[in-house]
N, C-alpha and C positions, 0 to 999 in steps of 0.2 A: 785063651793067651795072654799073658801080662806085658802092659806097656809101662815103660818107665823112663823117664826123663831125668837126668841127673841134673843136680844145682850148677854145676858146671856150664851145661847146656843151654840153661833158661836166660831168657834176656830181663832186661833189669825191669822192664813192668810185670813178666811172671814172675819174677822174683819177691817183687812188692806184695803181689796180690797172693802168693803162697806164705809171707810172711804174716800179712792181716787176717788169712783164715787160718793159721796156729794160733793165733794171738785170740780170736773169738772163741776159738773148741776151750781153749784153756781155759778162760773165764768162764764159760758154761760150765763145765766139766769141776770145775772147784766149786762152783755156787751148789751144783748137784750133790757132792759132795758133803759140803755142808750140814745140808738137809737131811742127808741120810745120818750122817752121826748123831744129831740132834733130835732123831727120830721123828720129826715132824715132816710132814708133807706139804710143799709147797704148791698151790694153786696159780698156776698162770692161766689169768685173764687177756684175752684180748679181746678188747673193744673193736671195733670195725665202727668208724664214725662217719655215716654216713651225711653227705651235704644235704640240708635241707633245701628242699625247692625255694626256690624265691618265687613270694607271691606277689602278681603283678595286681596292682590297683588301678582301674579304670574310672577316671572322673565322670560320673553322670556327665551328658552331655544334655547342658539347658534350652530347653525348648520354648523357644518366645513366640507368645502369642502371634499372631499374625492379622493387622489392621483390620477391621470389617471393610468390607467394599460397599459404599453406598448404590446400589442399584438404581440407574435412572431411569425414571419411565417417562419413557415421550408423552408431549402434553398431544391431544388428539385435538385438532382443527376441525370446527364443524364445517360443513359444505356449505352453509350460508359463508362464513369465510372467505372460505379459498375462492368461492367464486366472485367477491366483491371486485371490481374492477379497482386499479389504482384510479385515484383522481388527480390530476396535474393540473397547476393554475395556468390558464393562456399567457405565454409573453410576448408583449410588443414583438413583431418583425418586421423587417423594411418593409416587405411587399406591403402589409396592412397600411405603413405610414405613407409610401406611395400611393396607395389607392387615396386614402385622406389630403392628402395634397393634390394628387390629380381632378379632387373633388372642388377645391378650391379653386382651382384654372378653370374648373369648366363653369364654375360661376359667374368667376370673372370676366369669362366667354360671353356669360348671357348679359352680364350688365351693361361692358361696351356696348354690344349690340343693341340693346335695348335702351340705354344712353340712362341706367337706372344708379342714380346716384347712392341711395339709402344701402340698396344690392351691393354696389362694391364697397361701401365703406364697411359694411360688416365683416371682410375678411381682413381689414389694416390692424395691426396689434396696436398703434397708437395714429390717432391723426388731430392736427390742430386747424382749428378754424380757417385761418388764412389757408390752407393746405385745399381744407374743404369746398371754400370757396372759387380756387386755382382749378379744381377739377369738375367743379359745375359749371364753367367758365368754357374750357374745355369740352364738354358735351353740347353746349349752345352752336358750338363755332363747327359740327359737322350734322349732316344730314344725314349721311349713312357712316358708317362704325364698323368695320367685318374684322376681327382677328381667331387668327389660329395660335395655342401652342404645341409644342412638341420638344418634351421631355428628352434633353440628351445624357445627364446622368444627376445623381442623387447623392449629398454628401448627408449622411445623416450621424448624428454625435449628439445622443441623449434626447435633450428637449429640444435641438438647433439641429437645422437643415439647411442646407445650398440646393438650389437645383439650377442646374446648368442648363437653358434650353433655346429654343429658335422662335424666335416671335415674328409670325407674320401681318403686316397689319393692310388697310385697305379703307383709304379716308376719301371721303365724300362732300367738300366745303357746303356749307349751307347758301343754299340761290345758285350754285354753280355745277356745270357738269364735269368739273376738274378731278378727276381723281388721282389721288396719290398714293404707291404703292412702294411696299418696303419691306425687305426681310434682314433680321438682325439677328445676334447670338446675346442672348441677355443673363444674367444672374441674378434671381430673386432669392431672398434669405427668409428662414421661417422661423417662427419661434412656439412652440407650444403653450396654450391657454389652458388650463382646466380641460384636456384632453383633446382640444382642438389647437388646430394649426394655424395662423396667423401671419399674415405679408408683414415682414417688415423692414424691408429696404427691396429696392430696385436698383439693378446696375446694367449701364450696359456695356458690352465686351467689344461689340464689334460691329459693323454693317456690312453687310455683306452683297447687296447692292441694293 
């Protein structure tokens, strides 16, 4: 069965394609006829060019040397060192100073009641000859002296201390049965000299009765 399409029934695109095919066939046959007339055979070489695969060059990765880690070896501590106790120098405390000041008051009590002038003067920071003479005369005025000290408060500031206390006295005049009793609140000032507390001042705050 033959199928034919007339030039008139073709579309513009079909007409253009037919014309192009006719032109190519005419060029091909003219070339072949020329070769045949010259008695030469024309070799048609068709070279297929294949695309050379692209070589991918991978840059070598630089391996940096790792820093050496110094191994820390723990120091061995001898058992003698571990067992050695820590020595801490003792610090002066308010309690110890209070005890020292209390010992001063105890000596003062003893000096008054024994009318021992030298013992009394040994706890004074400073004393003049006039004061020494006055204390001697006071002791001679009484046949009996009794005294009690009761500490109420201690204000300690470095090498200085102030003691507030109650002072109770019982005095009997020489050659008399008359007794004088008294109770007062007093303030005594102390200073520390060469590690020993000394009486620096006396002050009467008030008479209680």
